[in-house]
N, C-alpha and C positions, 0 to 999 in steps of 0.2 A: 345459374350457368355453372357447369362443372369446370374446374380449373386444373384438375389432375386426372389422368387416365385411370379408369377403374381397374384396368388389367395390370399395368406396370407402374402406375403412379407417376408417369412422365408428365411433363408440363408443356410439351410442344404439341399443341392441339390445333387442328385446322378444320374449319367448317367445309363439308363436302358440298360442292355446287352441282354435280351431275353424277348420276348412277345409271347403270344399264337397266335397272328395273323401274326407275321412276323418272328418268330424264332429268329435267331441272325442277319439275314440280314436286316429285316425291321427297327428295332430300330437304326441300324448303319446308314442306308440311311437317315432316317427322323430325327435323333438326338433327340431321346426321352429322356427326363429328368424328374425325379420324385422328388417332394418335400417330404422329410422325416418327415416334421412337419405336413402337412395337407393331404398328399397322392395324391395330384393333379399331373397329368402328362401333359407335354407340350413340345413344340419344344424348345430345349435349345439354339438355335440361335436367335429366334424371340420372344419367350415367348407366342406364339399363340397356339391355339388348334391343336392337331395332327389329328383330325378327317378327314378333307379333304384329307390330305396326306395318311392316312390309307385307305380310300375308293379308292383312285387312285391306291395305292399299290395292294389292293385286286383285282381290275378290271384288272390290268395288269397281275398279277399272274394267275388269272383264264383264261384270254385270252391266255397266253402262254401255260397253261395246256391243254386247248381245242385244240389249234393249234398243239401241240405235239401229242395229241390223234388222231386227224384227219390225221396227216402225218404218224403216225405209223400204221394206218389201211389201208393206200393206197397201 
């Protein structure tokens, strides 16, 4: 677990519980953490950007939605 912000080296970190892109599930899966000093969000385990994981989450969620839509019309 990261203890300092990778952007500003701040120590006031908070686990994000809800996001517009993932509701409550996405941030829990990706471990989104926010620095309360600079506002940067990052992966709380690795300190890296969440962008690649968010894109994958979106693609999987849209794929599941499309699949469910196709199956429900069959």
